[in-house]
C-alpha positions in Angstrom: 50.4 -86.7 68.8 53.2 -85.2 66.5 56.6 -83.5 67.9 59.7 -82.8 66.4 62.9 -84.2 67.4 66.5 -84.0 66.7 68.7 -87.3 66.5 72.7 -86.9 66.4 73.8 -89.1 63.8 76.8 -91.4 65.3 78.7 -91.3 62.0 79.5 -87.6 62.0 77.4 -86.0 64.8 75.0 -84.3 62.4 71.6 -83.0 63.7 69.3 -85.2 61.8 65.8 -83.3 62.2 62.6 -85.1 62.3 58.9 -85.6 63.2 57.2 -88.6 65.0 53.6 -89.0 64.8 52.5 -91.2 68.0 48.9 -92.4 69.3 48.5 -92.7 72.6 48.4 -96.9 72.1 50.3 -98.2 69.2 50.4 -101.9 67.7 53.4 -101.6 65.4 55.6 -98.5 63.9 56.5 -97.2 60.7 59.7 -95.6 59.7 59.3 -93.4 56.6 62.7 -92.6 54.3 61.2 -89.4 52.2 62.0 -88.9 48.3 64.2 -86.5 46.6 63.7 -82.7 47.2 61.1 -82.9 49.9 60.8 -83.6 53.3 59.5 -85.5 56.3 56.4 -83.0 57.2 54.9 -84.1 53.9 54.1 -87.2 55.4 52.0 -85.8 58.5 48.4 -86.1 57.1 49.1 -89.9 56.1 50.8 -90.4 59.8 47.8 -89.0 61.3 45.5 -91.7 59.3 48.0 -94.4 60.5 47.7 -93.2 64.1 43.9 -93.4 64.0 44.7 -97.3 63.2 47.0 -97.5 66.5 50.6 -97.2 64.0 53.2 -95.1 65.3 55.1 -93.3 62.4 58.9 -91.5 62.0 60.2 -89.7 59.6 63.4 -87.4 59.5 64.7 -84.9 56.6 67.8 -86.6 55.0 70.8 -84.8 54.6 71.0 -82.0 52.3 67.0 -82.1 52.5 64.4 -80.2 54.7 65.7 -78.8 58.1 68.5 -81.5 58.3 70.1 -79.7 55.2 69.4 -76.3 56.3 71.0 -76.4 59.8 74.0 -77.8 57.9 73.7 -75.2 54.9 74.0 -77.6 52.8 70.1 -77.8 50.9 70.8 -79.7 47.4 74.4 -80.3 48.2 76.2 -83.5 49.0 79.6 -84.7 50.8 81.2 -87.7 48.6 80.0 -90.1 51.1 76.5 -88.9 51.5 74.8 -92.1 50.3 76.7 -94.1 52.8 76.0 -91.6 55.8 72.4 -92.0 54.9 72.5 -95.7 54.7 74.0 -95.4 58.5 71.5 -92.6 59.5 68.4 -95.3 58.5 70.3 -98.3 60.5 70.6 -95.6 63.9 66.8 -94.7 63.3 66.0 -98.1 62.9 68.0 -99.1 66.5 66.5 -96.4 68.1 63.2 -97.1 67.3 63.5 -100.8 67.9 64.8 -100.0 71.4 62.4 -97.4 72.1 59.3 -100.1 71.1 60.8 -103.4 71.6 57.8 -105.2 71.7 56.1 -103.6 68.3 56.7 -104.9 64.8 58.6 -102.5 62.7 58.1 -101.3 59.3 60.1 -99.1 57.1 58.5 -97.6 53.6 60.5 -95.3 51.6 59.3 -93.4 48.5 61.5 -92.7 45.3 65.0 -92.0 46.0 63.9 -92.8 49.5 62.5 -96.5 48.2 66.3 -96.8 46.5 67.8 -96.2 50.0 65.7 -98.5 51.8 66.8 -101.2 49.3 70.3 -100.4 49.2 70.3 -100.2 53.5 68.5 -104.2 53.2 71.2 -105.1 50.8 73.7 -103.9 53.6 72.1 -104.3 56.8 70.1 -106.8 58.1 68.0 -105.6 60.7 64.7 -107.6 62.5 62.0 -106.1 60.6 58.1 -106.6 60.2 58.4 -105.7 56.2 59.4 -103.1 53.7 57.4 -101.0 51.7 58.2 -99.6 48.2 56.7 -96.3 46.9 57.1 -94.9 43.6 60.1 -97.0 43.1 61.4 -98.2 39.5 64.0 -101.1 38.6 66.5 -100.7 35.8 69.3 -102.5 34.7 73.1 -101.5 36.0 74.1 -100.2 33.2 71.7 -97.5 32.0 72.5 -96.0 35.6 76.2 -96.4 34.4 75.5 -94.5 31.6 73.9 -91.7 33.6 76.7 -91.9 36.0 79.1 -91.1 33.6 76.9 -87.6 32.5 76.9 -87.1 36.3 80.7 -87.4 36.4 81.7 -85.0 33.5 79.2 -82.2 35.0 81.3 -82.6 38.3 84.3 -81.7 36.2 82.9 -79.4 33.7 80.9 -77.2 36.4 82.0 -78.5 39.8 80.8 -80.8 42.4 78.1 -78.0 44.3 77.2 -76.6 40.9 73.9 -77.8 39.7 73.6 -78.3 36.5 70.6 -77.7 34.2 71.2 -80.3 32.0 71.0 -83.3 34.8 67.8 -81.5 36.2 66.1 -81.9 32.8 67.8 -85.3 32.1 65.8 -86.8 35.4 63.0 -84.1 36.2 62.3 -82.4 33.0 61.5 -85.1 30.9 58.7 -86.3 33.3 56.4 -83.4 33.1 56.2 -84.2 29.1 53.5 -86.9 29.8 51.4 -84.5 31.1 51.2 -81.7 28.3 49.9 -79.0 28.7 51.5 -78.4 31.8 50.4 -76.3 34.6 53.3 -76.5 36.6 56.5 -78.2 36.4 55.3 -80.5 39.0 52.4 -82.0 37.3 53.9 -85.2 37.4 53.7 -85.7 41.1 49.9 -85.9 41.6 46.7 -85.3 39.8 45.7 -83.3 42.9 46.4 -79.6 41.8 45.9 -79.2 45.6 48.8 -81.1 46.6 50.8 -79.9 43.6 50.5 -76.4 44.3 51.5 -77.1 48.3 54.8 -78.5 46.7 55.5 -75.9 44.6 55.1 -72.8 47.3 57.4 -75.3 49.7 60.8 -73.6 49.7 61.9 -77.1 51.1 61.0 -78.7 47.6 61.5 -79.1 44.4 65.0 -77.3 44.6 68.1 -78.3 42.2 70.6 -80.7 43.9 74.2 -80.7 43.0 76.0 -82.6 40.4 77.5 -84.7 43.5 74.3 -85.6 44.6 73.5 -87.0 41.4 77.0 -88.9 41.1 76.7 -90.3 44.6 72.9 -91.2 44.0 73.4 -92.7 40.5 76.8 -94.8 41.6 74.7 -96.1 44.4 71.6 -97.3 41.8 74.5 -98.9 39.7 75.4 -101.1 42.4 72.1 -101.8 44.2 70.3 -102.9 41.0 72.7 -105.5 40.5 72.0 -109.2 40.5 74.4 -109.9 43.4 73.1 -106.6 45.6 69.5 -108.3 45.0 70.9 -111.5 46.6 71.9 -109.8 49.6 68.1 -109.0 50.4 66.7 -110.9 53.2 64.5 -113.3 51.6 61.7 -113.8 54.2 61.3 -110.0 54.6 57.7 -108.9 53.1 57.7 -106.1 50.5 54.8 -104.3 49.6 55.1 -102.4 46.2 52.5 -99.5 45.2 52.5 -96.7 42.6 50.8 -95.3 39.4 50.6 -96.6 35.9 51.1 -93.4 34.6 54.4 -92.6 37.1 57.1 -91.1 34.8 59.8 -92.4 37.1 58.9 -96.3 36.4 57.5 -96.3 33.1 57.5 -98.7 31.3 57.2 -101.7 33.9 59.6 -100.4 36.5 57.4 -101.6 39.4 56.6 -104.9 37.7 60.3 -105.2 37.0 61.1 -104.5 40.6 58.7 -107.2 42.1 59.9 -109.6 39.8 64.0 -108.4 40.5 62.7 -109.3 44.2 61.4 -112.6 43.5 64.5 -113.5 41.4 66.4 -113.0 44.3 64.1 -115.5 46.1 62.1 -113.0 48.3 58.8 -115.0 49.3 56.4 -112.3 49.8 56.0 -109.5 47.4 52.8 -107.6 47.0 52.1 -104.9 44.2 49.3 -102.7 43.7 49.7 -100.2 40.9 46.7 -97.7 40.2 45.3 -96.5 37.2 46.1 -93.0 36.5 48.1 -92.7 39.4 51.1 -90.4 39.1 54.3 -89.9 41.1 53.0 -89.7 45.1 49.9 -91.9 45.3 49.9 -90.7 48.5 49.1 -87.8 47.6 46.6 -88.5 44.6 42.9 -87.8 44.1 42.4 -91.7 45.4 44.4 -91.2 48.7 42.2 -92.6 51.0 41.9 -95.9 48.8 45.9 -95.9 48.6 46.2 -95.2 52.7 43.3 -98.1 53.5 45.1 -100.8 51.4 48.6 -99.8 52.8 47.1 -100.0 56.3 45.7 -103.3 55.3 49.1 -105.0 54.3 50.8 -103.4 57.7 47.5 -105.2 59.7 48.0 -108.2 58.0 51.8 -108.5 58.7 51.6 -107.4 62.0 49.1 -109.4 63.7 50.9 -112.8 63.3 54.1 -110.8 65.1 51.6 -109.5 67.5 50.5 -112.8 68.6 53.6 -114.3 69.2 54.8 -111.5 70.9 
C-alpha cells in the first residue's frame, strides 16, 4: 500500500515530503535516496515489486527536489549548507525507520547523486544497516572534482549563487547525450526505454536546472568523500551492491569498477558488482528492468535471511 508522508527535519524544521510502500507483512525495509533532478514517486513500480516480495520501501524528495523543493519554493536552488542538511535528513529517516521496524533489517539505496549522498552518509555516520546499494554511481579522483568545483565557484561569483549556469549544465549533463547521437530527446542517456525517457521529459519535477550553489555544494562534497581517508571511514563489515549499465555516461570509463576497487581497498569485505551490457544510467527503468529488479531482490534476500534467523 502506498502512502504519502511529511517528516519534519530536526535540523531546521523543513518538511520532507515522501512516499512509503508497505505490504501487509514485511521482512525488511529499504530506504531509497533518489538522484539529481528527479523525485521519490519515480520509484513506485520498483517499490511495488519489492512489496510483492515482502520488502517495505520508503523514499522522500530531497531538498530542492520534488514536493519538498516546491514546498520550500526552492526547486533546484541550494543553501550553502544544504549537502550537510541532506546527510542529516538521511540519518533522521534511518532512525525513524529503525524505530518503526526494530526487528527488520534496514537497507539503504542511493541512485546517482543519491549514491554519493549514501557514501558520504556512511563515512560520516555509522548506523546499524544490513547493506547499501549504489546505483548509477561512479568513482573519480578527488583532484578532478576539485577542478570542476573551481568552475562552479567562478560561476557563483560571475552569475550569483541562485543563477543556473548553462555552462555547468552542459559540462555535466549536456555531454552525456553525445554518446547516443542522433538524439531523440535531451535525456536519451537515461534509458533505452523510450517510454521511460518520455515520462521523465513530461514530468515538471524532472530535468530542471539546478543552481550554481547546488553544483558547488555537490562538487565540494565529492572532492571530500572521494578521498582515501574518507573511504577508510566506511564500515568495513557493511555489504555493498553496485549496479549500473556499461553505457552509462556518468561512469564511463570503468567508473563502477573503480568504485568497487576503492571499496575493497578501504577494507570492505562484501562487495558485489553487476554491470549490464548496453544499459544506460537508470537501470531500474531500463528495457531489462525485470532482470535488474530480480537480481537486486536476490541480493537483498541473501543479506536479509541471516539477520532474520538471528532475530
